[in-house]
C-alpha positions in Angstrom: 129.5 36.0 102.4 128.3 39.3 101.0 130.2 42.4 100.1 129.0 45.8 99.1 131.0 45.3 96.0 129.0 42.2 95.1 126.1 44.5 94.1 128.4 46.4 91.7 129.7 43.2 90.2 126.3 41.8 89.7 125.6 44.6 87.3 128.3 43.2 85.1 127.2 39.5 85.2 126.5 38.4 81.6 126.1 35.6 82.6 127.7 34.9 86.0 130.9 32.9 85.5 131.6 29.7 87.5 134.1 30.4 90.4 134.1 26.9 91.9 137.4 25.8 93.4 139.2 22.8 92.0 138.8 21.1 95.4 135.1 21.3 95.1 134.6 24.3 97.5 131.6 26.5 97.5 131.3 29.0 94.7 132.4 32.4 96.0 130.9 34.9 93.5 133.2 37.8 92.9 135.5 37.0 95.7 139.0 35.7 95.5 140.2 33.0 97.8 142.0 35.5 100.0 145.6 34.5 100.8 148.0 36.1 103.2 151.4 35.5 104.8 151.2 33.6 108.0 152.3 34.1 111.2 152.2 36.7 108.9 152.7 34.0 106.4 149.6 31.8 106.1 146.9 30.9 103.6 143.2 30.6 104.1 143.4 27.6 101.8 146.2 25.6 100.4 144.9 25.8 96.9 143.8 28.6 94.6 140.5 28.9 92.9 141.3 27.5 89.4 138.6 29.0 87.1 140.1 32.5 86.9 139.0 33.8 83.5 141.6 36.5 83.4 142.0 36.2 79.7 138.6 37.6 78.8 137.6 41.2 78.5 135.0 41.5 81.2 135.1 38.8 83.8 138.1 40.2 85.7 136.0 43.0 87.1 134.9 40.4 89.6 138.4 39.9 90.8 139.2 43.6 90.9 136.2 44.1 93.2 137.3 41.1 95.2 140.5 43.0 95.9 138.4 46.0 96.9 136.7 43.7 99.5 140.2 42.7 100.8 140.9 46.4 101.1 137.9 46.6 103.4 139.5 44.1 105.7 142.5 46.4 105.9 140.5 49.5 106.8 140.2 49.4 110.6 143.9 48.4 111.1 145.1 51.1 108.7 142.9 53.7 110.5 143.6 52.8 114.1 147.4 52.5 113.7 147.5 55.8 111.8 145.3 57.6 114.4 146.2 56.1 117.7 150.0 56.4 117.2 149.6 60.1 116.6 149.1 62.9 119.1 145.7 64.2 118.0 143.5 61.8 119.9 143.3 60.6 123.5 141.9 57.5 125.1 139.4 57.1 127.9 140.8 55.0 130.8 137.4 53.4 131.5 136.0 52.9 128.0 138.8 52.6 125.5 139.7 49.1 124.2 143.1 47.9 125.5 144.4 47.3 122.0 143.8 51.0 121.1 145.5 52.1 124.4 148.5 49.9 123.6 148.8 51.6 120.1 148.5 55.0 121.7 151.2 54.5 124.3 153.6 52.5 122.1 153.4 49.3 124.2 151.7 47.1 121.6 153.2 43.6 121.1 152.4 41.0 118.6 149.4 40.0 120.6 147.7 43.3 119.8 144.5 42.8 117.7 145.6 45.5 115.2 149.2 44.2 114.8 148.7 41.9 111.8 150.4 42.2 108.5 148.1 39.4 107.4 145.3 41.6 106.1 147.8 43.6 103.9 149.3 40.5 102.5 145.8 39.3 101.5 145.6 42.4 99.3 149.1 41.9 98.0 148.8 38.2 97.2 145.6 38.7 95.3 147.1 41.6 93.4 150.1 39.4 92.6 147.8 36.7 91.2 145.9 39.1 89.1 149.0 40.8 87.7 150.6 37.4 86.9 147.6 36.0 85.1 145.7 38.9 83.6 146.0 39.4 79.9 146.7 43.1 79.7 146.7 43.3 75.9 143.0 42.7 75.2 141.4 45.3 72.9 138.1 46.3 71.4 139.1 47.7 68.1 142.2 49.7 68.8 141.3 50.4 72.4 142.9 48.5 75.3 139.9 47.7 77.5 141.7 46.2 80.5 144.8 48.4 81.0 143.2 50.9 83.4 142.0 48.0 85.6 145.5 46.3 85.4 147.3 49.5 86.5 144.8 50.1 89.3 145.6 46.7 90.7 149.3 47.4 90.5 148.6 50.7 92.4 146.7 48.8 95.1 149.6 46.5 95.6 152.0 49.4 95.9 149.7 51.1 98.4 149.5 48.0 100.5 153.3 47.6 100.6 153.8 51.2 101.4 151.5 50.9 104.4 153.3 47.8 105.6 156.6 49.7 105.4 155.1 52.7 107.2 153.8 50.5 110.0 156.6 48.0 110.5 160.0 49.3 109.4 160.5 52.6 107.6 164.3 52.7 107.0 165.1 52.0 110.7 168.3 50.0 111.2 167.6 46.2 111.1 163.9 46.4 110.3 162.5 44.8 107.2 159.3 43.1 105.9 158.8 40.1 103.6 158.5 41.2 99.9 157.4 39.2 97.0 155.7 39.9 93.7 154.7 36.5 92.5 151.5 34.8 93.7 152.0 32.3 96.5 149.6 29.4 96.3 150.9 26.9 98.8 152.2 26.7 102.3 155.6 25.5 101.1 156.0 28.6 98.9 155.2 30.8 101.8 157.6 29.1 104.1 160.3 29.4 101.5 159.8 33.1 101.1 159.7 33.7 104.9 163.1 31.9 105.2 164.8 33.7 102.3 166.8 36.8 103.4 166.7 38.2 99.9 163.0 38.6 100.2 163.3 41.0 103.2 163.2 44.7 102.3 162.9 48.1 104.0 161.0 51.1 102.8 163.5 52.4 100.3 164.1 48.9 98.9 160.4 48.3 98.4 160.1 51.6 96.5 163.2 50.7 94.4 161.5 47.4 93.5 158.0 48.6 92.7 158.4 52.1 91.3 160.1 51.1 88.0 157.2 48.9 86.9 154.6 51.5 87.7 156.7 54.1 85.9 156.9 51.8 82.8 153.1 51.3 82.8 152.6 55.0 83.1 155.0 55.8 80.3 153.3 53.3 78.0 149.8 54.4 79.0 150.1 58.1 80.0 146.3 58.7 79.8 145.4 55.9 82.2 142.7 56.7 84.8 141.1 54.7 87.5 138.2 52.4 86.4 134.8 54.0 86.6 132.8 50.8 86.2 130.3 52.8 84.2 128.7 54.8 86.9 129.5 57.5 89.5 126.6 56.7 91.9 125.9 53.2 93.1 123.6 52.2 96.0 125.1 49.7 98.4 122.3 49.3 100.9 120.5 51.0 103.9 121.7 51.1 107.5 119.6 49.4 110.1 118.5 52.9 111.2 117.3 53.9 107.8 120.1 55.8 105.9 120.8 54.9 102.3 124.4 54.6 101.4 125.9 55.3 97.9 129.4 55.1 96.6 131.3 56.2 93.5 133.1 53.0 92.3 135.9 55.1 90.8 136.8 56.3 94.4 137.7 52.8 95.6 140.8 52.8 93.4 144.2 54.5 94.1 145.5 56.7 91.1 148.9 55.4 90.0 150.4 58.9 89.9 149.4 59.5 93.4 150.9 56.3 94.9 154.1 56.9 92.9 154.2 60.4 94.3 153.8 59.1 97.9 156.5 56.4 97.3 158.9 59.1 96.2 157.9 61.5 99.0 158.5 58.8 101.6 162.0 58.1 100.2 163.0 61.8 99.9 163.0 61.7 96.0 161.2 65.1 96.1 161.6 66.1 92.4 160.0 62.8 91.3 157.2 63.2 93.9 156.4 66.7 92.7 156.4 65.6 89.1 153.9 62.8 89.8 151.6 64.9 92.0 151.6 67.7 89.4 151.0 65.2 86.5 147.9 63.9 88.3 146.5 67.3 89.4 147.0 68.9 85.9 146.0 66.0 83.7 142.7 65.5 85.6 142.1 69.1 86.4 142.0 68.7 90.2 141.7 72.1 91.8 141.1 72.7 95.5 137.3 73.3 95.8 135.5 75.9 97.9 135.8 74.2 101.3 136.3 77.3 103.5 134.9 77.8 106.9 133.6 81.4 107.4 132.0 83.0 110.3 128.2 83.5 109.9 127.1 86.2 109.4 130.4 87.5 108.0 129.3 91.1 107.4 129.4 91.2 111.2 133.0 90.0 111.3 134.4 92.1 114.1 135.9 90.3 117.2 133.2 91.5 119.6 130.5 89.8 117.5 132.3 86.5 117.3 131.7 83.8 119.9 134.6 81.6 121.0 132.7 78.3 120.9 132.6 78.3 117.0 128.9 77.9 116.9 128.7 80.7 114.4 130.8 78.9 111.8 129.4 78.2 108.4 131.4 76.1 105.9 131.4 73.5 103.3 134.4 71.7 104.7 132.1 69.3 106.5 130.5 68.3 103.2 133.6 66.2 102.5 132.5 63.7 105.0 128.8 63.7 104.2 126.9 60.5 103.1 127.0 61.2 99.4 128.4 59.1 96.6 130.8 61.7 95.3 131.9 63.9 98.3 133.9 67.0 97.3 137.6 66.7 97.5 137.6 62.9 98.1 139.7 60.9 95.6 140.0 57.5 97.3 138.2 55.9 100.2 137.3 52.5 101.6 133.5 52.5 102.0 132.4 50.0 104.7 129.2 48.0 104.6 125.9 49.3 106.1 125.3 46.1 108.0 127.0 42.7 108.7 124.5 41.2 106.2 125.8 43.5 103.5 129.5 42.8 104.0 132.6 43.9 106.0 131.7 46.3 108.8 133.9 48.6 110.9 134.2 49.5 114.5 135.6 53.0 113.8 132.3 55.0 114.2 131.5 53.2 117.5 135.0 54.0 118.9 134.2 57.7 118.3 130.7 57.4 119.8 128.5 56.7 116.7 126.5 53.4 116.7 126.5 53.0 112.9 125.0 49.5 113.1 122.3 50.4 115.6 118.7 49.5 114.9 117.5 52.7 116.6 115.5 54.8 114.1 115.1 57.8 116.5 118.0 59.9 115.1 120.6 60.1 112.3 123.4 57.7 113.3 122.5 57.0 116.9 125.2 57.8 119.5 126.5 56.1 122.6 127.9 57.6 125.8 131.0 55.4 126.2 133.2 57.2 123.7 136.6 55.5 123.3 138.5 58.1 121.2 138.4 61.8 121.7 140.3 64.9 120.4 143.4 65.4 122.5 144.6 68.4 124.4 147.4 68.7 121.8 144.8 69.0 119.1 142.8 71.5 120.9 145.9 73.6 121.7 146.8 73.7 118.1 143.4 74.6 116.7 142.4 77.0 119.5 145.6 79.0 118.9 145.0 79.5 115.2 144.5 83.0 113.9 141.3 83.9 112.1 141.5 86.5 109.4 138.7 88.8 108.4 137.7 92.2 107.0 136.5 94.6 109.6 133.3 95.6 107.7 130.9 98.0 109.3 127.3 97.5 110.2 125.2 100.1 112.0 122.3 97.7 112.8 120.4 98.8 109.7 122.6 98.8 106.7 125.9 97.0 105.7 128.8 99.2 104.5 130.0 97.3 101.4 133.1 99.4 101.0 135.9 97.0 102.1 139.0 98.2 103.8 142.3 97.2 102.1 143.8 95.6 105.2 142.8 92.3 106.7 142.7 92.0 110.4 143.2 89.0 112.7 142.3 87.6 116.0 143.0 84.3 117.7 139.6 82.8 117.1 140.6 79.2 116.4 140.5 77.0 113.3 137.1 76.5 111.6 137.9 72.8 110.9 137.5 72.3 114.6 134.1 73.9 114.8 131.7 72.6 117.4 128.0 72.3 117.7 125.7 71.0 120.4 123.7 67.8 120.0 120.6 69.9 120.4 120.8 71.4 116.9 122.7 68.3 115.4 124.6 70.5 113.0 125.7 69.0 109.7 128.5 71.5 109.3 130.3 71.1 112.6 133.2 68.7 112.9 132.5 68.1 116.6 129.2 67.5 118.3 129.2 68.1 122.0 126.6 67.0 124.5 125.6 70.2 126.3 124.7 68.1 129.4 128.1 66.5 129.5 130.8 68.5 127.7 133.3 65.6 128.1 131.3 63.8 125.4 132.7 65.0 122.1 131.6 63.2 118.9 133.9 63.6 115.9 131.6 63.7 112.9 134.2 62.9 110.3 133.8 59.1 111.0 130.0 58.8 111.3 129.4 57.6 107.7 131.7 54.5 108.0 134.1 55.6 105.3 137.9 55.4 105.6 139.5 58.2 103.6 142.8 57.5 101.9 143.3 60.4 99.5 141.7 63.8 99.1 142.6 66.6 96.7 143.9 68.4 99.8 146.2 65.4 100.5 147.8 65.7 97.1 148.3 69.4 97.3 149.8 69.3 100.8 152.1 66.4 99.8 153.1 68.5 96.8 153.8 71.4 99.1 156.0 69.1 101.2 158.0 68.0 98.2 158.4 71.5 96.8 159.5 72.9 100.1 162.2 70.3 100.4 163.3 71.2 96.9 163.8 74.8 98.0 160.5 76.2 96.7 159.3 77.4 100.1 157.3 80.2 98.5 155.2 77.7 96.4 154.7 75.5 99.4 153.3 78.5 101.3 151.2 79.5 98.3 149.4 76.2 98.4 148.3 77.2 101.9 147.5 80.9 101.3 146.4 81.3 97.7 146.5 77.9 95.9 148.4 77.3 92.7 146.9 79.5 90.0 147.7 82.1 87.4 147.1 84.7 90.2 150.5 83.9 91.6 152.0 85.7 88.6 150.7 88.9 90.2 152.4 88.2 93.5 156.0 88.1 92.2 158.3 90.2 94.4 160.4 92.3 92.0 163.0 93.2 94.6 163.8 92.9 98.3 162.6 96.5 98.8 159.3 95.9 97.0 156.8 98.2 98.7 153.9 95.8 98.2 154.5 93.4 101.1 152.0 90.9 100.0 154.1 90.0 97.0 156.0 86.9 98.3 156.6 84.8 95.2 159.9 84.7 93.3 160.0 84.8 89.5 162.0 81.6 89.5 159.2 79.8 91.3 156.5 81.1 89.1 158.6 80.1 86.0 159.0 76.6 87.6 155.2 76.3 87.7 154.9 77.0 84.0 157.8 74.8 82.8 159.1 71.9 85.0 155.6 71.6 86.5 152.9 72.4 84.0 150.3 74.2 86.1 150.7 77.6 84.5 151.7 76.6 81.0 149.4 77.2 78.0 147.8 73.8 78.2 146.6 74.0 81.8 146.5 77.7 82.8 142.8 78.1 82.2 142.1 75.2 84.6 144.2 76.9 87.2 142.9 80.4 86.7 142.7 82.8 89.6 139.0 82.8 90.0 138.5 79.1 90.8 141.5 78.2 93.0 141.6 78.3 96.8 144.2 78.1 99.5 144.0 75.1 101.9 144.7 77.1 105.0 141.5 79.0 104.3 139.5 75.8 105.1 139.8 76.8 108.7 141.1 80.4 108.9 139.5 82.2 106.0 141.0 85.4 104.7 138.0 86.6 102.8 134.3 87.4 103.1 131.6 85.5 101.2 132.6 85.1 97.5 129.4 86.7 96.1 130.0 89.8 98.2 133.6 90.1 97.2 132.7 89.8 93.5 130.2 92.5 93.8 132.6 95.0 95.5 136.3 95.1 94.6 138.6 96.2 97.4 141.1 98.9 96.5 144.5 97.4 95.9 143.2 93.9 96.7 141.4 91.1 95.0 139.9 89.5 98.0 138.0 86.7 96.3 138.3 83.0 97.3 141.9 83.3 96.5 142.5 84.7 99.9 143.2 88.4 100.3 146.6 89.5 99.1 146.4 92.3 101.6 146.5 89.8 104.5 149.9 90.9 105.6 149.5 88.8 108.8 149.7 85.5 106.9 152.8 85.7 104.8 155.9 83.5 104.6 158.3 85.9 106.2 155.9 86.3 109.1 154.7 82.8 109.7 158.1 81.1 109.0 159.8 83.6 111.3 157.4 82.8 114.1 157.9 79.1 113.6 161.7 79.5 113.8 161.4 81.2 117.1 159.0 78.6 118.4 161.4 75.7 117.4 164.4 77.5 118.9 162.5 77.8 122.2 161.0 74.3 122.2 164.2 72.4 121.2 167.0 74.7 122.4 168.5 74.8 118.9 170.2 77.6 117.1 167.9 78.6 114.3 169.3 81.0 111.7 168.2 82.6 108.5 169.6 80.1 106.0 167.6 78.4 103.3 167.8 75.1 105.2 166.4 76.8 108.3 163.4 78.1 106.3 162.8 74.7 104.7 162.9 72.9 108.0 160.6 75.5 109.7 158.1 75.4 106.7 158.0 71.6 107.1 156.8 72.0 110.7 154.2 74.5 109.4 153.0 71.9 106.9 152.8 69.3 109.7 150.5 71.7 111.6 148.4 72.0 108.5 148.2 68.2 108.2 146.9 68.1 111.7 144.2 70.6 111.1 143.1 69.3 107.7 143.4 65.5 108.3 142.8 64.9 112.0 140.7 61.9 112.7 141.1 60.4 109.2 143.6 57.7 110.3 146.8 59.1 108.9 148.6 61.1 111.5 151.3 58.6 112.5 152.2 58.0 108.8 152.9 61.7 108.4 154.8 62.0 111.6 157.1 59.1 111.0 157.9 60.4 107.5 158.6 63.9 108.6 160.7 62.8 111.6 162.8 60.5 109.3 163.4 63.3 106.9 164.5 65.7 109.7 167.0 63.1 110.8 168.2 62.6 107.3 168.6 66.3 106.4 170.7 67.0 109.5 169.2 70.5 109.9 169.5 71.4 113.6 171.3 68.1 114.3 171.2 64.6 113.0 168.8 63.5 115.8 166.5 66.4 115.6 163.8 64.3 113.9 163.8 61.9 116.8 163.7 64.7 119.3 160.8 66.3 117.4 159.0 62.9 117.3 159.4 62.4 121.0 158.1 65.9 121.7 155.0 65.3 119.5 154.1 62.1 121.2 154.9 63.2 124.8 151.2 63.4 125.7 150.7 59.8 124.8 153.0 58.6 127.7 154.9 56.3 125.4 156.2 53.1 127.0 159.2 52.9 124.7 162.1 55.3 124.1 161.1 57.0 120.9 164.5 58.6 120.4 165.2 55.3 118.7 163.4 55.1 115.4 163.1 51.3 115.7 160.6 51.9 118.5 158.3 54.0 116.3 157.1 50.9 114.5 155.0 47.9 115.5 156.7 44.5 116.0 156.2 42.5 112.8 153.5 39.9 112.9 
């Protein structure tokens, strides 16, 4: 059995160690004997491979990469549950696999092909074995040479448990999953754990059990980073239709600060979540890159020159999902094999219409007509209703007037992250490709390179915004959408409620917070987060500026309209957008929405949820965001203790759910 990770591991063979099982089984190269819990608790074998040289400095890379291979076996299930149980996709009654239909309409039982905790427990049990037996003190000179790898494995285990909790229980009454941290090497051990009530935990209890160990490791080794394995570009084979695939080995690992942040975010420990996200972003200098979608050509940016089908969009947002080793913005992904001969394959591209494993050389990633998963009406309604912001520059057909007005204008032109191109020009910058001969055939290009994305820089920033908003820093949360976190925010402090400069929406308290409690703007990091290099995430689809080089050449009066986003965009400000969201919620849910801080926080949360949909649609994570936000709405009590359940029901109404989703227990799959 091959894995794309075998090729990486082979580079480290000096010489290849023996990995023959004590029962005389076939040598398995870098792979673990993968154990899981069957029924959910079962093993693939009743004995472990014995020759685990986890007390040497180098050999354990084979086992770490074996866990990476186990992560590949999780990929399809993680993706389909996260995507189908959300509202952004729809099924085709004729073409869609019944297992996917059951996920979408919440009728899935334990017979569903994607209802299996088994694959997650494979990851967990292998992590448990590694962590129990790995000597984490090995040094070369004074340098610990194994601790980064050790912490990365602990982070993988935490990620796998967090997904199990998101899928099967949350904190819903009476729902738990089996939890254990020691390696189980026999059927009798597994059966004992399954029968032990003390081994059953819900989401909060899992976080309480795992977070302290990760915190201890991070405190002892504050400069830990994910293993790089000595290269950032590694070839893992060629598709049957002729495309070479490369990966960055560092991107297969989950940063420990990020998984801790997510564990705290899920359990409403917002201050801790914000601290961990900020620690990661600052320590490793992660700034939102230029990923904007702008209308081309943008000196013609007046409504009458802009078509409604988005064919005129230009942007680098699509580059995130290109077939390159180090795509911009991507921090962690699960890269799937290029063929069954090269390792674990995925059915995800085919479900969206891309025959990734075709032998047809006639085009880049051949397509099929029977598309199983398509963007939903709810997704199109959200993105089509988005406002597009622009400068009304003048053009007389001969020359461009490069004197920019101070006021940004807006029209309802849709979100650029939903840009469409026809198959005839096979655009590489469009998110959707539509067959002009049959417009019902819509191909989502995010999935066509057979990678499952777990974390992007945008994920961390938007999760940070969610945590900060819940802490009461609604203006910083909005800044992450509009301007990004940078020293430029210091120029946007509103000095008083009657400040004549409407674009100034930051409070001094919030800016101070970003230079003290969170270190973005302190002396150590402020140059990294300087105003020239930071971008607002909302501008990925609804840009507020013209091309960067034009703006740098001409300064607008009273405005610094660079990639920061124009401060003179008075359409897109917290008071405006939050006020509109409050009115929308009051109308949709018949609740009394006032002007309290709690009202603003709850409305901003819904705005962030909309941004999640636009930024992360078709990446396999929508349900995980929805269940968390709905739980937190219920827990906060704003607009009623069951508002989160009502909100969840409304979100999923287009899926025709077969269960009553007012009951949080029905959000989750039956445990198998």
